[in-house]
N, CA and C atoms as a LAMMPS dump frame, in Angstrom:
ITEM: TIMESTEP
0
ITEM: NUMBER OF ATOMS
333
ITEM: BOX BOUNDS ff ff ff
-5.0000000000000000e+02 5.0000000000000000e+02
-5.0000000000000000e+02 5.0000000000000000e+02
-5.0000000000000000e+02 5.0000000000000000e+02
ITEM: ATOMS id mol type element x y z
1 1 1 N 0.545 -0.852 0.008
2 1 2 C -0.089 0.043 0.016
3 1 3 C 1.115 1.172 -0.097
4 2 1 N 0.362 2.164 -0.458
5 2 2 C 1.698 3.316 -0.828
6 2 3 C 0.492 4.522 0.258
7 3 1 N 1.406 5.312 1.318
8 3 2 C 1.388 6.145 2.069
9 3 3 C 2.208 7.202 1.58
10 4 1 N 0.437 8.528 1.299
11 4 2 C 0.37 9.658 0.906
12 4 3 C 0.402 10.828 1.508
13 5 1 N 0.78 11.664 1.741
14 5 2 C -0.016 12.623 2.292
15 5 3 C -0.148 14.352 1.135
16 6 1 N -1.234 14.805 1.484
17 6 2 C -1.394 15.824 0.248
18 6 3 C -1.771 17.098 1.013
19 7 1 N -0.687 17.782 1.447
20 7 2 C -0.796 19.46 2.374
21 7 3 C -2.043 20.17 0.88
22 8 1 N -3.464 20.161 1.513
23 8 2 C -4.604 20.709 0.968
24 8 3 C -5.382 22.163 1.52
25 9 1 N -6.198 22.291 1.34
26 9 2 C -7.248 23.478 1.17
27 9 3 C -8.604 23.131 0.792
28 10 1 N -9.642 23.615 1.877
29 10 2 C -10.693 22.933 1.033
30 10 3 C -11.206 23.889 0.177
31 11 1 N -12.293 22.838 -0.916
32 11 2 C -11.949 23.177 -2.31
33 11 3 C -11.676 23.53 -2.93
34 12 1 N -10.552 22.573 -2.907
35 12 2 C -8.844 22.764 -3.97
36 12 3 C -9.346 21.72 -5.379
37 13 1 N -9.249 22.637 -5.764
38 13 2 C -9.949 21.18 -7.807
39 13 3 C -8.799 20.991 -8.273
40 14 1 N -7.307 21.471 -8.263
41 14 2 C -6.121 20.907 -8.302
42 14 3 C -5.548 19.706 -7.915
43 15 1 N -5.999 20.198 -5.946
44 15 2 C -5.841 19.448 -5.404
45 15 3 C -6.758 17.768 -5.683
46 16 1 N -8.195 18.089 -5.158
47 16 2 C -8.892 16.794 -6.531
48 16 3 C -8.531 15.838 -7.72
49 17 1 N -7.664 17.102 -8.224
50 17 2 C -7.004 16.421 -9.285
51 17 3 C -5.986 15.644 -9.439
52 18 1 N -5.361 16.105 -8.135
53 18 2 C -4.45 15.238 -7.975
54 18 3 C -4.505 14.152 -7.49
55 19 1 N -5.276 14.289 -6.856
56 19 2 C -5.448 12.493 -6.378
57 19 3 C -6.428 12.007 -6.824
58 20 1 N -7.06 12.011 -7.833
59 20 2 C -7.26 11.419 -9.242
60 20 3 C -6.483 11.194 -10.13
61 21 1 N -5.282 11.483 -10.302
62 21 2 C -4.998 11.238 -12.096
63 21 3 C -3.472 9.763 -10.611
64 22 1 N -3.169 10.577 -9.866
65 22 2 C -2.178 9.207 -8.628
66 22 3 C -3.081 8.665 -8.582
67 23 1 N -4.501 7.791 -8.261
68 23 2 C -4.955 6.612 -8.245
69 23 3 C -5.322 6.762 -9.689
70 24 1 N -5.094 6.921 -10.604
71 24 2 C -4.962 6.447 -12.321
72 24 3 C -3.837 5.73 -12.145
73 25 1 N -2.56 6.44 -11.875
74 25 2 C -1.449 6.822 -12.481
75 25 3 C -0.89 5.185 -11.836
76 26 1 N -1.611 4.933 -10.493
77 26 2 C 0.014 3.979 -9.694
78 26 3 C -1.582 2.275 -9.731
79 27 1 N -2.499 2.568 -9.624
80 27 2 C -3.959 1.641 -9.946
81 27 3 C -3.557 0.568 -8.112
82 28 1 N -2.417 1.452 -7.291
83 28 2 C -2.382 0.79 -6.068
84 28 3 C -3.219 1.566 -5.231
85 29 1 N -3.873 0.154 -4.013
86 29 2 C -4.382 1.171 -2.545
87 29 3 C -3.18 1.843 -2.222
88 30 1 N -3.735 3.282 -2.39
89 30 2 C -3.627 4.232 -1.242
90 30 3 C -4.247 4.565 -0.061
91 31 1 N -3.024 5.366 0.752
92 31 2 C -3.388 5.327 1.954
93 31 3 C -3.201 6.989 2.021
94 32 1 N -4.265 8.101 2.225
95 32 2 C -4.647 9.531 1.493
96 32 3 C -4.485 9.469 3.212
97 33 1 N -3.037 10.724 4.019
98 33 2 C -3.658 11.599 5.015
99 33 3 C -3.708 12.957 4.516
100 34 1 N -4.833 13.82 4.4
101 34 2 C -4.994 15.19 4.174
102 34 3 C -4.498 15.8 5.341
103 35 1 N -3.868 16.924 5.03
104 35 2 C -3.499 17.57 6.087
105 35 3 C -4.432 19.032 5.311
106 36 1 N -5.08 19.843 6.558
107 36 2 C -5.829 21.415 5.885
108 36 3 C -4.623 22.331 6.366
109 37 1 N -3.993 23.105 5.197
110 37 2 C -3.251 23.987 5.316
111 37 3 C -3.482 24.892 6.426
112 38 1 N -4.776 25.465 6.447
113 38 2 C -5.768 26.708 6.463
114 38 3 C -5.832 26.3 8.078
115 39 1 N -5.696 25.325 8.637
116 39 2 C -5.919 25.438 10.397
117 39 3 C -4.791 26.029 11.15
118 40 1 N -3.62 25.851 10.452
119 40 2 C -2.431 25.476 11.113
120 40 3 C -1.517 26.634 10.135
121 41 1 N -1.325 27.852 11.172
122 41 2 C -0.238 28.963 10.886
123 41 3 C 0.797 28.947 10.601
124 42 1 N 1.473 27.683 10.726
125 42 2 C 2.788 27.444 10.14
126 42 3 C 2.48 26.987 9.131
127 43 1 N 1.552 25.675 8.378
128 43 2 C 1.81 25.106 7.609
129 43 3 C 0.697 26.009 6.873
130 44 1 N 0.561 27.272 6.374
131 44 2 C -0.645 28.036 6.107
132 44 3 C 0.5 29.108 5.254
133 45 1 N 1.781 29.142 6.423
134 45 2 C 2.721 29.637 5.554
135 45 3 C 3.745 28.784 5.425
136 46 1 N 4.093 27.678 5.343
137 46 2 C 4.923 27.207 4.431
138 46 3 C 3.654 26.654 2.55
139 47 1 N 2.979 26.648 3.286
140 47 2 C 2.173 25.445 1.931
141 47 3 C 1.118 26.189 1.338
142 48 1 N 0.684 27.028 1.776
143 48 2 C -0.371 28.115 1.561
144 48 3 C -0.271 28.776 0.17
145 49 1 N 0.754 29.532 -0.349
146 49 2 C 0.663 29.238 -1.83
147 49 3 C 1.128 28.545 -2.604
148 50 1 N 1.303 27.054 -2.245
149 50 2 C 2.029 25.639 -3.249
150 50 3 C 1.497 24.519 -3.135
151 51 1 N 0.481 24.528 -2.565
152 51 2 C -0.502 23.516 -2.49
153 51 3 C -1.062 23.312 -4.093
154 52 1 N -1.655 22.112 -4.559
155 52 2 C -0.985 20.573 -3.58
156 52 3 C 0.181 20.313 -3.349
157 53 1 N 1.095 20.295 -2.458
158 53 2 C 1.747 19.325 -2.393
159 53 3 C 1.516 18.206 -1.487
160 54 1 N 2.023 17.208 -2.936
161 54 2 C 1.967 15.639 -1.886
162 54 3 C 3.586 15.071 -1.327
163 55 1 N 3.473 14.395 -0.238
164 55 2 C 4.682 13.625 0.211
165 55 3 C 4.495 12.411 0.604
166 56 1 N 5.465 11.667 0.236
167 56 2 C 5.737 9.748 0.827
168 56 3 C 6.084 9.961 1.783
169 57 1 N 5.656 8.719 2.866
170 57 2 C 6.495 8.22 3.991
171 57 3 C 7.848 8.809 4.082
172 58 1 N 8.542 9.444 3.321
173 58 2 C 10.1 9.935 3.438
174 58 3 C 9.859 11.314 3.833
175 59 1 N 9.065 11.296 4.046
176 59 2 C 9.129 13.302 3.754
177 59 3 C 9.223 14.158 2.617
178 60 1 N 9.267 13.012 1.675
179 60 2 C 9.886 14.051 0.161
180 60 3 C 8.613 14.677 -0.413
181 61 1 N 8.872 15.868 -0.675
182 61 2 C 7.775 16.024 -1.189
183 61 3 C 7.169 16.909 -3.104
184 62 1 N 6.751 16.756 -3.528
185 62 2 C 6.647 17.218 -4.393
186 62 3 C 4.687 18.151 -4.965
187 63 1 N 5.935 19.21 -5.209
188 63 2 C 4.974 21.099 -5.787
189 63 3 C 5.074 20.162 -6.565
190 64 1 N 3.753 20.684 -7.151
191 64 2 C 3.155 21.173 -9.407
192 64 3 C 2.827 19.976 -9.389
193 65 1 N 2.437 18.579 -8.61
194 65 2 C 1.97 17.635 -9.202
195 65 3 C 0.846 17.182 -10.05
196 66 1 N 0.072 18.672 -10.124
197 66 2 C -1.343 18.072 -11.06
198 66 3 C -0.316 18.45 -12.485
199 67 1 N 0.919 19.103 -12.504
200 67 2 C 1.288 18.447 -13.883
201 67 3 C 1.387 17.474 -14.578
202 68 1 N 1.362 16.004 -15.354
203 68 2 C 2.182 15.213 -15.179
204 68 3 C 2.614 14.484 -15.396
205 69 1 N 3.856 15.607 -16.36
206 69 2 C 4.903 15.211 -16.824
207 69 3 C 6.099 15.125 -14.721
208 70 1 N 5.636 16.191 -14.647
209 70 2 C 5.914 15.818 -13.166
210 70 3 C 5.634 15.057 -12.114
211 71 1 N 4.878 14.707 -11.629
212 71 2 C 3.945 13.451 -11.423
213 71 3 C 4.097 12.584 -11.836
214 72 1 N 4.51 11.749 -12.874
215 72 2 C 5.298 10.425 -13.527
216 72 3 C 6.024 10.505 -12.769
217 73 1 N 7.701 11.366 -13.23
218 73 2 C 8.466 11.241 -12.758
219 73 3 C 8.933 10.929 -11.565
220 74 1 N 7.915 11.681 -10.797
221 74 2 C 8.054 11.057 -9.016
222 74 3 C 7.803 10.412 -8.451
223 75 1 N 6.568 9.769 -9.506
224 75 2 C 5.816 8.183 -9.045
225 75 3 C 6.976 7.618 -9.589
226 76 1 N 7.61 7.384 -10.855
227 76 2 C 8.132 6.429 -11.607
228 76 3 C 9.708 6.527 -10.566
229 77 1 N 10.061 7.273 -9.917
230 77 2 C 10.902 7.132 -8.625
231 77 3 C 10.578 6.584 -7.926
232 78 1 N 10.019 6.38 -7.286
233 78 2 C 9.909 5.653 -6.154
234 78 3 C 8.946 3.855 -6.818
235 79 1 N 9.007 3.362 -7.663
236 79 2 C 8.227 2.49 -8.663
237 79 3 C 7.209 2.816 -8.439
238 80 1 N 6.077 3.24 -8.342
239 80 2 C 4.857 3.43 -8.459
240 80 3 C 4.229 3.777 -9.202
241 81 1 N 4.636 3.833 -10.581
242 81 2 C 4.135 4.239 -11.918
243 81 3 C 3.509 3.222 -12.381
244 82 1 N 2.526 2.79 -12.725
245 82 2 C 2.023 2.063 -14.236
246 82 3 C 1.888 2.764 -15.261
247 83 1 N 3.087 1.579 -15.903
248 83 2 C 3.105 2.474 -17.401
249 83 3 C 2.513 1.947 -18.089
250 84 1 N 1.543 1.03 -18.275
251 84 2 C 0.151 0.969 -18.9
252 84 3 C -0.783 1.708 -18.511
253 85 1 N -0.905 2.239 -17.346
254 85 2 C -1.554 2.837 -17.208
255 85 3 C -1.488 4.215 -17.64
256 86 1 N -0.487 4.807 -17.755
257 86 2 C 0.266 6.433 -18.657
258 86 3 C 0.027 6.617 -19.51
259 87 1 N -0.094 5.285 -20.165
260 87 2 C -0.119 5.081 -21.92
261 87 3 C -1.668 4.85 -22.02
262 88 1 N -2.368 4.459 -21.633
263 88 2 C -3.727 4.433 -21.698
264 88 3 C -4.479 6.089 -21.114
265 89 1 N -3.949 6.732 -20.335
266 89 2 C -4.103 8.245 -20.11
267 89 3 C -3.596 9.261 -21.157
268 90 1 N -2.612 8.734 -21.924
269 90 2 C -1.98 9.093 -23.251
270 90 3 C -2.68 9.291 -24.269
271 91 1 N -2.956 8.283 -24.453
272 91 2 C -3.921 7.488 -25.492
273 91 3 C -5.463 8.284 -26.208
274 92 1 N -4.947 8.716 -27.578
275 92 2 C -6.455 9.708 -27.312
276 92 3 C -7.859 8.943 -27.56
277 93 1 N -8.659 9.834 -27.056
278 93 2 C -9.931 9.141 -26.801
279 93 3 C -10.858 9.157 -27.891
280 94 1 N -11.502 7.52 -27.907
281 94 2 C -12.005 7.771 -29.373
282 94 3 C -13.608 8.846 -29.669
283 95 1 N -13.183 9.396 -30.278
284 95 2 C -14.512 10.2 -30.933
285 95 3 C -15.608 9.729 -31.458
286 96 1 N -16.915 9.349 -30.417
287 96 2 C -17.904 8.716 -31.926
288 96 3 C -18.818 9.846 -31.794
289 97 1 N -19.877 10.117 -32.98
290 97 2 C -20.58 10.834 -33.223
291 97 3 C -21.994 10.56 -32.31
292 98 1 N -22.619 11.551 -31.986
293 98 2 C -23.933 11.637 -31.509
294 98 3 C -24.602 10.778 -31.563
295 99 1 N -25.604 10.018 -31.468
296 99 2 C -26.429 9.197 -31.929
297 99 3 C -27.799 9.96 -31.79
298 100 1 N -28.242 10.094 -33.473
299 100 2 C -28.797 10.227 -34.109
300 100 3 C -28.475 11.345 -34.557
301 101 1 N -26.925 11.655 -34.685
302 101 2 C -26.79 12.393 -35.844
303 101 3 C -25.732 12.065 -37.008
304 102 1 N -25.551 13.601 -38.348
305 102 2 C -25.52 12.85 -39.05
306 102 3 C -24.486 13.657 -40.031
307 103 1 N -23.826 13.18 -41.218
308 103 2 C -23.077 14.525 -41.228
309 103 3 C -23.543 15.371 -42.797
310 104 1 N -23.391 15.999 -42.972
311 104 2 C -23.818 16.571 -44.853
312 104 3 C -22.914 17.734 -45.446
313 105 1 N -22.053 17.479 -46.054
314 105 2 C -21.519 18.735 -46.417
315 105 3 C -20.242 19.006 -45.493
316 106 1 N -19.583 17.846 -44.699
317 106 2 C -18.795 17.995 -43.914
318 106 3 C -18.989 19.709 -42.908
319 107 1 N -20.293 18.98 -42.577
320 107 2 C -21.077 19.912 -41.578
321 107 3 C -22.017 19.012 -40.396
322 108 1 N -22.062 18.618 -38.964
323 108 2 C -22.373 17.726 -38.53
324 108 3 C -24.029 17.973 -38.054
325 109 1 N -24.722 17.548 -38.072
326 109 2 C -25.923 17.877 -37.716
327 109 3 C -26.576 16.506 -36.97
328 110 1 N -27.527 17.229 -35.837
329 110 2 C -28.245 16.204 -35.088
330 110 3 C -29.935 15.94 -35.499
331 111 1 N -30.165 15.014 -35.561
332 111 2 C -30.945 14.133 -35.72
333 111 3 C -32.643 14.774 -35.131
């Protein structure tokens, strides 16, 4: 099991995105410890403008982990990155036409 600490604050959309990406890229159980930085002046001074910050059990931190490349490098260095999951994430999604839709003269219409 991977144990991670996420320095966050309420309503942080980047934090939610980071959690989802970590879960998708590791495909392993994760024990999350979420630390609310707004409740502590010291944490707020240290992390307030840097969140989300991700930390492993050894205290190694990743700032800006919502950037896919840096997150993958950080996970890979710990042996947690599932390369197949990364490949799935990077492959383009299939675009399907809406049901009842049709195309005429290069324009799409709904049925």
